[in-house]
C-alpha positions as MATLAB code, in Angstrom:
seq = 'XXXXXXXXXXXXXXXXXXXXXXXXXXXXXXXXXXXXXXXXXXXXXXXXXXXXXXXXXXXXXXXXXXXXXXXXXXXXXXXXXXXXXXXXXXXXXXXXXXXXXXXXXXXXXXXXXXXXXXXXXXXXXXXXXXXXXXXXXXXXXXXXXXXXXXXXXXXXXXXXXXXXXXXXXXXXXXXXXXXXXXXXXXXXXXXXXXXXXXXXXXXXXXXXXXXXXXXXXXXXXXXXXXXXXXXXXXXXXXXXXXXXXXXXXXXXXXXXXXXXXXXXX';
ca = [
     113.535   97.220   77.168;
     110.420   95.477   78.501;
     107.926   97.096   80.851;
     106.604   95.386   83.966;
     103.543   96.987   85.540;
     103.547   96.126   89.256;
     100.216   96.578   91.031;
     100.424   96.811   94.835;
      97.142   96.671   96.715;
      96.582   98.899   99.725;
      96.279   95.996  102.165;
      99.688   94.697  101.060;
     101.478   98.053  100.779;
     101.514   98.849  104.477;
     103.491   95.696  105.290;
     105.712   95.062  102.269;
     109.308   94.350  103.346;
     112.257   96.535  102.398;
     113.502   93.677  100.183;
     110.510   94.195   97.864;
     111.604   97.762   97.071;
     115.229   96.619   96.810;
     114.109   94.142   94.124;
     112.362   96.930   92.203;
     115.492   99.104   92.288;
     117.692   96.122   91.278;
     115.367   95.442   88.355;
     115.456   99.085   87.295;
     119.261   99.257   87.478;
     119.687   95.992   85.524;
     117.818   97.681   82.674;
     116.155   94.680   81.020;
     112.788   95.233   82.728;
     111.438   98.701   83.476;
     109.171   98.728   86.571;
     106.031  100.889   86.586;
     104.226  100.838   89.951;
     100.461  101.282   90.303;
      99.108  101.275   93.863;
      95.837  101.123   95.754;
      95.157  102.323   99.291;
      91.897  100.756  100.478;
      92.655  100.262  104.204;
      93.948  103.843  104.673;
      90.916  105.194  102.802;
      88.667  103.137  105.110;
      90.464  104.472  108.209;
      90.035  108.083  107.143;
      86.399  107.595  106.101;
      85.688  105.992  109.499;
      87.417  108.757  111.446;
      85.364  111.355  109.513;
      82.157  109.315  109.973;
      81.631  108.982  106.214;
      79.831  105.783  105.241;
      81.274  103.613  102.469;
      79.923  100.535  100.696;
      81.203   98.127   98.031;
      79.541   96.470   95.040;
      81.479   93.534   93.469;
      84.711   94.722   95.073;
      84.329   98.350   93.853;
      83.842  101.265   96.254;
      80.649  103.325   95.824;
      82.020  106.878   95.423;
      80.111  110.144   95.932;
      81.715  113.650   95.962;
      82.680  113.447   99.623;
      84.208  109.952   99.292;
      86.025  111.021   96.085;
      87.813  113.892   97.880;
      89.036  111.508  100.577;
      90.031  108.799   98.075;
      92.124  111.307   96.112;
      93.709  112.747   99.244;
      94.781  109.301  100.493;
      95.850  107.785   97.152;
      97.581  110.727   95.485;
      98.901  112.167   98.746;
      99.723  109.829  101.611;
     100.079  106.487   99.813;
     101.759  107.726   96.625;
     104.441  109.602   98.520;
     104.940  106.713  100.957;
     105.801  104.409   98.017;
     108.182  107.028   96.580;
     109.872  107.386   99.989;
     110.254  103.603  100.288;
     112.088  103.544   96.953;
     114.292  106.494   97.946;
     115.152  104.675  101.187;
     116.725  101.794   99.207;
     118.698  104.182   96.987;
     116.239  104.253   94.095;
     114.754  107.250   92.310;
     111.012  107.586   91.808;
     108.446  110.181   90.752;
     104.873  109.851   91.990;
     101.966  111.036   89.848;
      98.241  110.433   89.730;
      96.184  109.609   86.651;
      95.052  113.245   86.682;
      98.594  114.539   85.991;
      99.109  115.098   82.271;
      95.740  113.333   81.771;
      97.697  110.128   82.325;
      94.441  108.191   82.869;
      91.614  109.570   80.757;
      88.404  108.228   82.233;
      84.665  107.932   81.718;
      81.946  106.887   84.184;
      81.721  103.129   84.688;
      78.768  101.284   83.153;
      77.356  100.935   86.712;
      77.731  104.659   87.502;
      74.094  104.882   88.715;
      75.068  102.516   91.534;
      78.789  103.298   91.919;
      78.818  107.101   91.490;
      82.191  108.580   90.484;
      83.848  105.278   89.697;
      85.531  105.363   86.319;
      86.802  103.223   83.486;
      90.008  104.081   81.648;
      89.438  105.107   78.016;
      92.986  106.232   77.225;
      96.463  106.125   78.791;
      98.907  108.951   78.046;
     102.021  106.796   77.737;
     104.244  109.829   77.102;
     103.933  110.817   80.794;
     105.191  107.377   81.911;
     107.939  107.161   79.277;
     108.990  110.759   80.072;
     109.473  109.893   83.766;
     111.514  106.796   82.836;
     113.639  108.721   80.331;
     114.539  111.182   83.090;
     115.919  108.298   85.147;
     113.028  107.687   87.557;
     110.644  104.849   88.424;
     106.995  105.947   87.872;
     104.622  105.482   90.831;
     100.990  105.969   89.763;
      97.875  106.597   91.844;
      94.644  105.427   90.127;
      92.578  108.613   89.948;
      91.327  109.378   86.422;
      90.007  112.534   84.799;
      87.774  113.333   81.829;
      87.954  116.195   79.316;
      85.796  118.421   81.563;
      88.131  117.908   84.557;
      85.779  115.555   86.437;
      87.773  113.104   88.589;
      87.010  109.396   88.882;
      88.000  106.762   91.406;
      89.459  103.916   89.345;
      89.997  100.482   90.828;
      93.779   99.980   91.038;
      93.672   96.589   89.305;
      91.691   98.040   86.390;
      94.074  101.029   86.136;
      97.121   98.718   86.186;
      95.623   96.553   83.441;
      94.905   99.624   81.262;
      98.493  100.899   81.740;
      99.938   97.455   80.925;
      97.796   97.294   77.763;
      99.040  100.721   76.643;
     102.702   99.801   77.275;
     102.302   96.196   76.014;
     103.801   95.298   79.378;
     103.672   92.199   81.540;
     101.446   92.724   84.579;
     102.178   91.535   88.112;
      99.610   91.772   90.890;
     101.492   91.814   94.198;
      99.624   90.068   96.987;
     100.234   88.735  100.488;
      99.402   85.225   99.287;
     101.449   83.091   96.861;
      98.780   83.221   94.123;
      95.207   81.997   93.598;
      94.456   79.367   96.226;
      91.873   76.593   95.991;
      90.770   74.163   98.651;
      91.770   70.588   97.928;
      91.155   67.828  100.493;
      90.745   70.420  103.250;
      93.994   72.261  102.521;
      94.538   75.351  100.389;
      96.853   74.846   97.445;
      98.183   77.307   94.894;
      97.242   77.049   91.232;
     100.348   77.551   89.052;
      98.329   78.465   85.978;
      94.665   79.241   85.370;
      92.605   80.019   82.270;
      89.830   82.496   81.536;
      87.140   79.770   81.527;
      88.246   78.376   84.907;
      88.375   81.884   86.417;
      84.811   82.580   85.223;
      83.688   79.299   86.781;
      85.488   80.178   90.051;
      83.748   83.582   90.190;
      80.407   81.848   89.520;
      80.872   79.300   92.332;
      82.369   81.986   94.628;
      85.805   80.390   94.992;
      86.951   83.835   93.830;
      85.070   86.682   95.556;
      85.287   90.293   96.820;
      88.421   92.228   95.916;
      89.886   89.313   93.910;
      87.071   89.702   91.311;
      88.263   93.029   89.788;
      91.845   91.653   89.899;
      91.156   88.554   87.791;
      88.701   90.380   85.508;
      91.356   93.048   84.849;
      93.867   90.260   84.166;
      91.618   88.559   81.613;
      90.729   91.876   79.957;
      94.436   92.650   79.670;
      95.253   89.286   78.079;
      92.455   89.741   75.539;
      94.031   93.133   74.694;
      97.585   91.879   74.122;
      99.195   92.059   77.570;
     101.844   89.336   77.114;
     101.434   87.825   80.579;
      99.639   88.354   83.891;
     100.719   86.876   87.221;
      99.700   87.137   90.879;
     102.773   86.880   93.142;
     103.626   87.134   96.830;
     105.447   90.406   97.560;
     106.547   89.123  100.991;
     108.624   86.341   99.452;
     112.227   87.472   99.045;
     113.271   87.881   95.381;
     109.752   87.060   94.113;
     109.831   89.899   91.557;
     113.374   89.072   90.429;
     112.459   85.363   90.171;
     109.403   86.283   88.118;
     111.431   88.389   85.650;
     113.957   85.526   85.390;
     111.169   83.199   84.236;
     110.978   81.016   87.359;
     107.685   79.324   88.232;
     106.261   81.687   90.833;
     102.751   82.769   91.816;
      99.739   82.067   89.601;
     100.010   82.770   85.905;
      96.713   83.765   84.249;
      96.356   82.777   80.587;
      93.759   82.487   77.834;
      92.476   78.965   77.094;
      94.249   78.516   73.777;
      97.632   79.000   75.425;
      97.219   75.968   77.677;
      98.822   72.825   76.319;
];
């Protein structure tokens, strides 16, 4: 059995078609690939922060998180969004259990290196795989919200891409970032074209010249970090394309595959 960690960003989640969840359930029932879903929830968090008149800012795609923002982030991610994903799987005759990184200390965290600027934003130091494997062994698809916790019980807001990469590393799983675009796009002769495969060096260059910016930065950095730490493969795919997940697990050329330099022929 191979694990596939599927990261769904908040901006994509609200609009993903029913067929996406059907693909996840099909994959689970086929038994060759075991899906593990990690989700974000940025737009819903923004809506709630706005309605409560709480200011929020971002640095390099990461949300600056004080106590007040942290409460709202946890409420949206571990409550509304997590259960919405579980319900969507139930609706297509799948079985899922939703947990956050706090449950069973699934995501043990520490403050990020930029904690003076970012506040309660965390990095994952350990993943309790037994929680994930336990859910799977009971016959359910795990749905994970990226809130971490340290030994003292302090919670941390963890970027969903970084959490997904840490979970994939722990499970030695392939990692799929689900997007609303077909992969990483570059402008060529005035039109945007998809890159089928991209290396660490090219990604670093694209961040430097701002071809890659904002929320895509933590995504590709998490991908590279994962590859360096033995994730077999990372891809960015379009969740709105019918059968995209199934096609990916069947080895078809889909999305953008992110690799280390030495793997490129």
